[in-house]
N, C-alpha and C positions, 0 to 999 in steps of 0.2 A: 421377488428380490430387486432392490433398487440399483440401477446401473450408475456408477460414479467414475469421475476422472479427477486426477490430482495434478495440476500444472504447477511445477515447483515443488515436487514431493520431497526433495532432499533438504530443503530449508526448514527453519523453525516452524513456520506455519504449516507447511506440508507434513512435517513429522508429528505435530500435534494432531492434524486431521487423521493421519494414519493410526495413531493411538486410539482415537475415539472409534474408528472403523474396526480396529483389532478387538475392541471390547464388546462388539456385537457380531459374533461369528455367524455366518449364514445370512446376514441381513443385506449384505452388499455384494455386488458383482462389479469388480474393478476393471474398468475398460483400458485406461491409459494412466501411466505415470511418467511425468518428465523430470528432468533435472539437469545439473551443470556437470562439473567435473568430478563429483563424488560418485564414481561409477560403482564402487563396492556397495555403497548404501542403496543406490538405486536398483541394483540388480537383487540384492537381498530382499528388499520390499517387494519388487515385482514378482519374484518367485514366490514369497510367502503368501502375498494376496492374489496370486494367479492372475496376474494382469494380462490383458490380451497383448499389450505392447508397452514397451519401455523406450523412452527417447531422450537422448542427451542433446543438449543445444549445441555441442561442439562436435563437428564432423571428425576431427582428428582422435575423438575418444570412441568412435564406433566400433573399431576392432576389439577394444578392450570390453566393451559392453557386450558385443557378440560372444566373446570368449567366456564372460561370466554367465551368459544365458544359454550356452550351448547345451542342447538336449533337454531344455526345461519347457519348451512349448511357447515360451514368451518371445514374441517378435522383437527385434532390435532396430532402432532407426536413429538418425542424427540430423541435426541442422534445423534451420529456422522453418523450412518448408515442412519438414516432418513435425515439428511442434504444431503447426497450424492443421496438418492432417490429423494428427492425434486428437487435437481439440474439436475437430469436425465430426469424429466418430459418434454415432448416437449414444447419448448418456442422459440421464434424468437430472443429474446434479453435477456441476463441475467446479472445483476449487480453483480459482485463479490467483496463484501466489508466486508467479515468477516476478523477480525484483527488476524494477526499472521499465523503461518504455518497450523492452523486449517482450513484455506480457501483453501488449495492446493487440497485436494481430491474432494470437491464439485466443485471447478473451473474446474478441469480436467473432471469431470462428464459432466458438461455443455458444455465444448469443444467437448467431444466424442459424444454428441447427435447433434452436429452441429449448436449450437446456436451461435450467435454473442455475445461474452463475452466482457462486459465493465469491465476492470480490474482495481480495485482500491486497490487490495490487493498486495502490494509490494513483500511479501514473496514468492508468487507463482513464480515469475520469479527469484528471488534471490536464492531460494532454488532448483528450477527445471526448469530454463529457457529452455534449449535444450529439455527437455522432453515436455514442454508446447507447444513450437513452433512446434515441430514435430507432436504432437497430432493434432494441429489446422490444419496443412497442410494436414494430412491424413484424417481428417473428413470434410475438407472444411470449418471449422469454420473461422470466422474473430475475431481476438483479438484486441480490441481498448483500447488505454490508457485512464485512468481517473485521475491519478495523474496530478496535474496541470501542472508540469514541463514536463512530457512525452506527455500530450495533446498538449502542446505548441510547443514542438519539432515536433510532428506529423503534426501540422498545419503550422508551419514555413517551414517545407520541401516542402509543396504545390505541390507535384507531381514531385520534382526534383529526379534525380537518386542519389542513395547513394554514387556512384562513384565521385560525385561532392562535397561530404561533407568532409571538412578538419577537423572540429571539432565541438563539441556540448557544449555549456555552460549552466549549470543548475544553476540557481540562488537559493539563499537561504537567508531568512531574518536574519539569525544568532541566532535566538531564544531568549529566555528570558534573557540570560547571555552574549549577544553579546558585551556589554560595561563593563562587570564587569572585574576587575583585575584577571588575571589568578591565582594569589596566593589565591584569595577569593573563587574559584570555589569548592574547597574540602568541604567548609562548606554549600553549597547550599542545600536546603531542597526540598523534593518533592513538597510542596506546592508552592514554589517559582519557580521551574521548570515547574509548570502546567499552567503558565500564558504566553500566546503567545502575542507579540506585535502586530500582524496583523490578524492572522487567528483565527477563532472559531472552535476548534477541541476537540476531546476526550482527556482524561488525558495522556494515554499511548504515542499517537502520538505527543502530545505537549511536553512532556519530551524528546521524541526522537529528536524533533526539537531543544531543548535546547543543548543536547549533540552531535548534528549533526548526530546521528546514523541514523536518518530519511533520511538525504541526502545521507549518505553512502550507505543505501539501494537503493536509487533512482539511484545512479551511477552505482551500479552492474545491477539494472533493465534496465537502458539505454543501458548498453553493450549488454544485451540479446535481448531486444526489437528491437534494430535498428542495431544489428550485427556490433558494433563499437569495435575498439581496446581500450584498456584501456588508452592509451596515447592521444586518440581523445576526452577524456571527461574531462571537466574542472568544477570546482565549484567556484562561484563568490558570495560574500556577497553583497545583495541588500536590504538594510533596508526597503525601500518602498514597496517591493513585488508587484511591478506593472509590471515589466518584468518577465516572468516566465521561458523562455529560450530563447537562442540565438543559431542559426545554422550558422556556418561559413563555407563559400565555398572556393575551391581551387584558385579562382580568387581574393580572398581577400574580397568579398562582404559577408555581414552578414545580416540575416533575424531575426528579434526579434518579439516575441509575447508578446503583452501587454494586460493587462485587470485588472479589479479590483480583490482583493483577495476574490473570491466568488466561492466556488466549484461547484455552479450550472452551471457556464460556462462549464467547463470540462465535467461535467455530461451530460448536455444539448447537447454539440456537440457530444458526443458518442451516446446519445439516438436518435438523429435525422440524424447521419452520413448516407449517404453521402451528405445530405442536411444540411442546416442551418435553424434554426427556431428562432422566437423572444423569447428572455429570459428575466427574470425579474431581471436583473443584472444592477449594476450602470454602467453608461457611464462615461469614464474618461474625465476630464477637464484638459488638459495638462497645459494650461495657469495658472489655479489655483494651479495645482500641483507645477508648477515652476521649480523643478529640480528632477533628479534622480541620486543617489549616488551609488558608488560601493567601495568595498574593497577586497583585497585578502583574501582567506580562509586559516587561519593559522592552520596548522596541530598539532602545539604545543597546541593550544587551543581546537582544535577538532580532537584528534587522531583517532576517527572513520573514518576519510577520508582516512588516511593512511592505515587503516586496509582493507578498501574497495579495495584499489589498490592492496594490498597483496592477497586478495581473488580472484580478477579477474585475476591476473597473475598466481595464483596457479591452478585455474580452478577445474574440477571434483566436489566433494562433499563439497569443501571448503565454498560454498555459504550457503548450507543447515547447516553446523556446525556454520558459523558465525551468522546466523539468530537465531538459537536455543540458542546459548550462550548468544546473545544479549537479548533475550526475558527473559531468567532466571536472567540475571544481572539486567534488568529493574524490574523485580519481587522483587529482593532483595533490590533494592534502594527505591522502593515505600514502602516496608515493614520496612524500616529504618535499614536494616542489613549491607548495605555497603554504602560508600559515593559516591557522584556524579561523582567524578573523578576516582573511582575504576571500574566502568562499563567497560570502554575500557580496563583496565588491565585484567579483568576477561575473556573478549572475547579473547585478545591476548594469554592468557596462555592456553585457551582451543584449539586455533588453533595450538599452539606449540606442544600440546600433540597429537592431532589427525594427524597432518601432519607428525609426526615422525612414525607413523604407516600408510604406503602408502596403505595398504590393505583397509583402511577404505576411504580415500580421493579419491582413484583411482578404486573404486568398479564400478561394471557395473551400468550405470546411468538409473535406473528404479524407479518407485514409491516405492516399498518395500524397497530398499536400502536408498533412500532419508529419508524416515520415520524412518529407523534404524539410520542413521546419526543424524537426529533430536533428537532422544531418547539418543543416545551416548553423544552428546554435551550437552544436558541437564544435564545428570548424571555428566560429567565431570566438567561442570560449578558449580554444587553443591558441588563437592569435592574440587575444587580451592576455593570456598567461604568458606568451612568448615575450611580450613587452614588459617593461617594468611597471608593476602594479602601484 
């Protein structure tokens, strides 16, 4: 029986992972489930899956979790330390789906105990790519991509040597505003940005899709995961979301990965890797689909993509600063404090300030300094937004 843990069990990725585990009774021994404030869901899943421990990230929710688990034999815990402890418990396979920089310490803990890490948390590689990959090498851990685009690249490579790869194309739906006039974007509301044309995801990642900050994170993640140069990574708008990535080789040939927009494919591929297993996802009918369309990604409409290039070229702690500033800008947009188009401006200004002090960007690349940079960038983002944009 395979031991598994799911970090971020109550989110969309976590719930899809649980769906696949539920379909194979007796195949998995669930070690740990973690979540946020959805205590009822976390407790229900922990009880049904007979998890050893259930952890909420929020200390103030611990009493509610304990009450929900009373008499079930499932241990309850809370807080950031408890998340790391849960991720450190011996497991064969760990899903890392905690949203944001909060997912970095637990993800590293899972790597350091030698588990196969299924990585759905973009921020882990964006903020700490070299540290993560070095830790995986040292512990013998395998890191598998769960983002649909990076899973697609991984599969399209199909054992090819990276020396044969000329370019990697990540596709993007374009999000909720792909057909809006640019001059209208400043008036976009969080409610409008929270509706995705193709994927069923949480609010934050759906808004990130509309701004293309999600794709910007994926571009940086692809650089770290596959050891690519910035100029080898391209973004292409593909409204149908059927081709998830394309790998172009030095001989001019291209390998594309196609599939229905269902995260259970990428999750299931990572869950069963190196094998494949039957998955309950839609099979494409290309004749019925009729056509696939593409358009260039406009950095005027999507300035986050230009910022991603800047971060990759700068290196060092720039990824951690970018991610932290993006998270604070997103918080402010959701809260109605800044406009949709001002999120990228906030991030750019934070990078300006922190790059001016090279001691921050070029600090020793370890977890302490990454977390310090995260804190500094959030503070600077708050200062930027406190002034007139």
